[in-house]
NUKE-722100 format. One record per residue: x, y, z of N, C-alpha, C, O in turn. Coordinates in pm, whole numbers, plus 50000, padded with zeros to 5 digits. Layout:
N
XYZXYZXYZXYZ...
// end
This chain:
276
558644434822162559224447022217559964443922346559414437922438561224448122352562034446422473561984459222556562304470022508561574457822681561434469122772562474468022883562594457622949563204478722903564204479223009563684487223128562934496823112564104483023247563654489523370564874492823456565764484523473564884504923510565974509223597565444519923691564524527423656566034520723809565584530723907566744534723996567774528024003566544545924066567434550324174568894551224131569774545124192569134558824026570494560823976571304569924066572514567924081570674579824125571354589424214572684593924153573754592224212572574599724034573784603123958574654613624026575854614224000574074621824112574874631824180575714625724292576914628424300575114617724378575874611724487576784600324439577774597224504576444594124324577304583524267578344588924170579124581224114578364601924151579264608124055580724604624078581484602723984581104603524204582514601024239583004587524190584214585124186582094578624152582494565324104582814565223955583324555323903582514576223886582824576923744584304579623723584944586223804584834574323614586234576923578586284583423441585414581123357587284591523418587444597923288586314607523260585824614323350585904608123135584874617523091583494611123078582534617823040583384598423109582114591523089581044596723184581344600223298579814597223139578684601723220577694590223238577744580223167576814591923334575804581623356574844580523237574374569623206574574591623171573694590923054574334582722943573644575522871575664583822928576354575722827576344560922864576164552322778576554558022993576554544023037575194537523013575114526422962574124544623052572784539023033572464537522885571874527622844572854547322805572594546522660573324534722598572774528022510574554532122640575304520722590574624507622627574574498322546574094506822749573394494822791572124492722710571784481422674571434503422680570234502422596570584496422460569874487822408571724501222403572154495922273572594481422283572194473122201573414478322385573954464722398572854454522425572914443222376571854458422503570794449022537569604449922440568584443222459569754458222336568754459622230567364462622287566364456422251567344472422377566104476622442565354486122349565944495022288564044484122340563204492422253562534504022328562234514322269562314502122457561654512122539562234511422679562334500622737562624523022734563264523322866562334529822967561764540422941562184523523083561364528723192562274531623311563024522923356562194543823362563014547823477562074552023590561284561323575562174544923703561194546323811561664556023920561414553724039562334566723881562594577623974563924577324044564704567824034564164588224117565404590824192566634590624101567594583424126566564598723998567734600723912568764609223984569954606323981568284619924050569194628724124568394635724233567214632924252569054644824303568394652524408568104666824363568084676024444567874668524234567424681424183566654679124054567134672223963565474684724045564574681523935565134685323799564884678323700565874696323790566434700323661567584691323618567754688623499568374686823714569454677323683568854664123632569354658223536567794659723697567134647323655566574648523514566714639323433565944659823484565374661523351566454662223244566274657123134567574668623276568674669223180569184655123147569464652023031569294646723249569704632823228568724625623135569144618723042567444627123160566424620623076566544625022931566464616822839566724638022910566854643222774568104637722705568074634622586569194636722781570434631522724570294616822684570714613022575569694608722771569534594522739568604592922619568854584522532567544600622614566624600022501567344603222370567174596222270568144613722371568854617922250569924607922209570094605022091570654602722308571764593622277571284579722238571884573222153570214575122299569744561422273568844560622150568814550422081568104571422123567184571422010565914563522032565184560621937565624560022158564394552722188563574560822288564104569922351562284557522304561504564222409562024560622548562304548922577562164570622633562564568722772561474574822858561304587022861560724566522928559594571123009559974571023156560794562923200559354580123233559854583023367558714586923460557754593423420558844582623587558074588823696559084594023798560094587523824558834605723855559784611023953559794602824081558784596924120560954602524145561054597224280561034608524380561014620224342561054605024507561044615624608562244624924594562114636924616563424619524558564604628124541564474637324420565004648424422563794633024317563614641524200562764653824232562824663824160561974653124338561204664624381562034674224466561574685224499563244670224501564134679324573564684689824475564564688324353565284700224529565894710524445567144715824514567254727824541568084706724541569294710524615570154720424537570824728824597570134719424405570984728124324570274741024286570904751524280568964740324260568254751724205567364759124305566884770124275567144753524422566504760924530565004762924519564464771824584564304754724438562844755824430562214749824556562604738924598561274756624615560654751924739559194747924722558584742924817558614749924604557224746224578557214732724507557434732124386556954722024581557034708524523555954706224419556184699124321554784711924437553744710024335554114717024205553684712824097554904727524213555424733924091556364724324019556354723523896557194717124096558094707224036557284695923975557624691023867556204691524042555324681323986554784685923850554774678323754554334698423844553794703623718554884704523611554614702323493556094707723653557214708023558557394694223495557464693123372557474683823576557644670323522556434666223438556594659823334555254669823482554044666223409554094671423265553554665023174554724682723244554764689023112555884683723022555974687822907556724674623073557814669222992557314657622907556444649922949557864656322789557384646122695557654631922744556924622722708558694629922824559014616322869558384612923004558674602423061557524621623056556864619223183555574611323165554844613323069555314602323260554054594923262553004601523351551884596623359553334612423418552404618723511551144623223438551184632123353550044616823473548734620023414548714618223263547874624123195549634610123210549714607823065550024593223036551184589823010549044584523039549294570423005549914569322865549594577022775550794559522850551484557222723550874544722660551014533722712550204546622548549534535522480550534528822386551014534922291550834516122414551754508622329551044503222205551544504322093549874497522226549074492122115547674489122168547314493622277546904481822094545534478822135545474469922259544434468822324546604463422290546604453622399547284458622525546954454222635548254467922512549084471922626549134487022644549104494622547549224491222770549424505422804550324506322927550394497023008551014517622939551854520223055551244531923132550984542523075551034529823261550474540123349551474542523461552024533023516551694555123495552674557723599552454570623675551914580323622552884570423799552954582323881553944579523992554214567924025554494590024049555484588124155554924580024270555594571224324553684583124308553144577724431553804584424551554854590824538553194582724664553774588124787553484578224897552784568324873553974580325014553824570425121552674574225213552494585825251551874563925247550694566025331550884560825473549924559825550552124557325509552504552325642552034538025666552254532525774551374531825567550754518925589551714507525615551324497425673552964508825573553934498125595554754500125722555604491925754554504510925795555094512525928554334504226030553224499626002554914502226145554284494226250553204502526319553484511026404551944499926280550824507826331550524504826477549854512726544551024493726527550774490326668551754497326760551534498226881552834502426704553904508226785553934523526777554344530226871553484529026662553554543526640552204548926597551434542126530551934561226636550704568026596550924575626465552064577526422549824579826403549954587826282550654601026311551394606126227550424606526427551114618926464552624616826468553394625526427553054605126517554494602226521555044600026381556164604426351554284593326294554734591826155554804605426085555714607726005553884614226114553904627526052555154635326088555574644126012555744632526201556964639326242558154635426155559094643226138558114623326099559164618326010560544618226077561574619326010560544617026207561784616926285561674606526395560684606026468562694598226406562764588326514564094590126585565164587926528564014594126709565204597026787566134606426710565774618026690567294601726667568244610726600568184609726447568984615926377567234602026396567144600326251565924607426193564824606226247566124614626083565034621726016564964617325871565974616925801563734614125824563524611225683563674624425607562924633825633564634625125514565064637925461564034645025373564194656925346562994638125329561924645125257561294655925345560744665725294561384654125475560844664425565561514677825541560884688225555562804677625503563554689925480563394695225338563394707425317563244686225240563404690225101562144689225015562144693724900561074683425067559844682124991558734689925063558554688425184558014698124987557034707125048555724706524969555484714724881554894696625003553604695124934552554704624991551564707524924552744709225112551744717625176550614709825238549564715525268550814696825259549804688225320550494676025379551684673925355549774668125457550354656325518550624645525414550024645325307551544636525449551944625825356550754617725306550674614525187549844614225396548724605725355547814612925258547214606525171547684625925270546884633525174547544633425037546864631824935548874635125034549594634624907549514620724845549324619424724549644610424928549534596624878548174594124815548094587724711547114599124876545774597324822545604605324694544984600624599546134617324692546074625924572546704618824452546144618924343547854612624475548524605524365547784592624331547714588924214547254585724431546474573624404545264576824317544934569324225544614588024344543464592024263543874594424118543144590824025545034600424098545524602923962545854589823891545564588223773546454580523964546774567423905545484560323863545404554923752544484560223951543224553423918542554559823797542014552723712542574572823789541994579623674542684575323545542024573023444544014574423550544774570223432544514555523398544404551923281544414547023500544114532923476542764531223408542604523023318541804538923452540474538123393540454543023248539634538623167541374552223215541354558423083541884549322972541634552022854542604538623008543214530222903542334518522863542754509822787541124518322913540194507822872540564494222927540954492923043540454483922843540684470122887542094465322856542364453322862542974474222823544354470322792545054464522915544754468323028545974455322891546864450822997547794462323034548154470522949548174462723160548844474723211550224471523268550424461623339551164480123233552434481023303552324493223394552244504523346552314490923522552184501823620553554505323674554304496523716553894518223674555184522423730554964533223836554384543723810555454530323955555484540024064556924540724115557754532224082557204550824194558504550924261558414543524394559264535124425557384546524472557234539824601556794525424580556234521924476557044517124680556674503124668555194501324703554624509024780554614491124644553174488824656552864474424697551744469724684553884467624748553714453724790554514451724919555664456124927553954445125019554634443925149555954436225144556784437625233556154428125040557394420425029558584429224988559714424424983558334441924957559424450624912559844460725017560654469624989559324459625138559814467925247560654459125339560764447025318561254465125441562104457725534561224450025631560294455525690561504437125646560664428525729560574433625872561564438225930559384432725927559144436726066559204424426155558954413326107559524425826286559904438426349561364441926323562194433126299561674454726328563024459626308563174472426388562274480826386564284474126457564424485226550564284498826483563844508526546564674499626355564564512426284563404512026185562594521326182563314501526105562364501625995560944498326036560034499225954560724494426160559324493726202558734507726203557514509326203559594517826205559154531726188559354536526044558404541325982560564535125991560884541225861560264533825742560254539325631559754521525760558974515225654557774523725615557244522425505557334532325705556194540925677556434549925557555494554825495557704552025522558054561325415558604554125291559194560425203558404541025285558884533325169557794530525067558104527924951556554531025107555504527925011554124530725066553964537225169553124525724994551724528025030550934515125024550754509324917550474510625139549664498425141548304500725075547694491225026547824513025075546524515825013546544513624862545484511924802547724513524801547824511524657547644496924619547444493724501547694487924717547564473724687546214470424622546104460724547545204478424650543874475624595543854476624443542964471024378544814483724386544834485324241544924471924169544364470124061545644462524230545874449524165544634440624169544534430924093543694444024255542444436524260541414441824161540414435124133541664453724108540644460624027541024461923880540144461823794542314463023851542764466123715543674455123663544334448323742543724453223529544514442323470546004445623463546574447023354546624446923579548044450223588548864437423573548724428123652549704437023473550554425323448551954427223502552594417723548552454439623496553784443023547553654455023639552944464623609554364454323751554374465523845555834469023875556574461123933556214481023834557604485523845557714495523958556904504723970558734493724042558924502224159560404505424176561254500124104560694514124270562074517324306562154520424454561524513824536562944530624488562954536824620563744529524727564374535924812563744516224725564304508824838565774505024821566374499124911566354508224706567784506624680568254492224679569424489524706567354483024649567824469524622567124464224498566224470624443567554452624455567074446724328566314433924360566824424824425565084433424313564244422024348563124420724246562584430724199562784408524212561604405724131560744395624205561234387424283559464396324179558504387724248557294385924158556824395524097556774373724152555504371224085554494367424192554694357824266553414375124199552384372724299551024375024234550744385824182550184364724238548854365524175548944370224031548154378423985549904364723960550104367123816550554381323784550514385323668550984388923884551574402023861553084400823877553574395223975553814406023779555274406023784555754419123847555654429723786556264418323970556774429924040558284431124015559014421324028558724443123978560124445323943560654457524018560094468424009561724455524090562434466524157563884465724110564614456724150564294475124025565594474423957566434486623993566734495023907566814487624118567524499424167569044498124148569634487724179569654508724097571114509524104571514512224248572394505424302570894522124311571154525024452572484531724475573234534424382572764534524602574014541024639575204531724625575064519624641576364537424595577554529324567577994520924686578684510824668577604524724806578004516724923577354502824923577784493824993576304501424841575624488524832576084480324711575634469024693576964485824629577404478724509578354467424545579054467924646578364457224461579304446224479580644449124412581654442824444580644458724317581884462524250582034477624260581174484524316583124482924205583354497324203583064503324066583314515124042582534495123976582344498923837580884502823811580014494123813580594515623786579204519723761578564512523642577394508823648579334510523535578774503923416578374489523448577324484823404579214482523523578914468723560577684468123650576854459223636577574477523742576434477623833575144481123761574094475323790575204490423667574004493823590573584481923505572394479123493574544475123446574234463223367573524452623451572594446123404573974451023575573354441223665571974445823713571074437723735571824459123729570584464323785569434464123685568294461623722569724466623559568664467423458567944454023446568564443423435566624454723448565794442923421565154445023285564594455623257565244434923201564654435623067563604424723053563854413123085562424428523007561414418522977560824421522839560904432722790560234411422780559764412522643558254410522637557714400722687557594420122574556164418522548555994410422421556734412222325555014401722419554804393622298554354402222182553614411922200554814398822064554384405921943552924402321914552474391221941552224411921859550804409421824550714400021704549614396721660
// end
């Protein structure tokens, strides 16, 4: 089975890079066909509105004819177009979709399962010696504000949300028995995927890139692949026999070309599970 991985498409802000009538769902579907992918995993941040993101997922599923599984990113919890302000309502919306992994592990066979949740940030990758938790809770450093402060409304502090999602991930991991696991989150779960410290900006804003508390999962569960997004770059890493994959399309300002199809082709990571 060939599994494709992609994240951080941001189809709304990257829309201006499209030419003619082609859509991002068509581009991704063509790549699935060309690369003969059997199962597609998308690790969040499709757009900045949950209904737009879901429409994209439905289109790719219909056009490609393969399963397309998804965990929301922080931007997918936004509602810039539709004006929803209850983020937990948006979480429940995604949870009820057939292509969502939220609280619904996907059993591939007797040997493999896919477990996923968005995850949230617990401030653990920020510089704890320089900033207090109260300062991280402000989500603002001088003139810069982490935009989830404006558009995401969990009704609790970030660390509480991060723990809430971690508990859901652990429950799902426990439910799949002794199967090998492909874990998919949106936030990063390994220190090598944040911006190296010290850094004048990211010694603060790293706090919102991932959760260091999630690292314990790799010591407890048979995770073979760990898929992430959020950071807008492309990187793979093997550490302690876990294959970490970050396959972000990211914003067009970071692209090496002006061609969305070429960039998506470069961003997609494909790996193959052995046949039984």
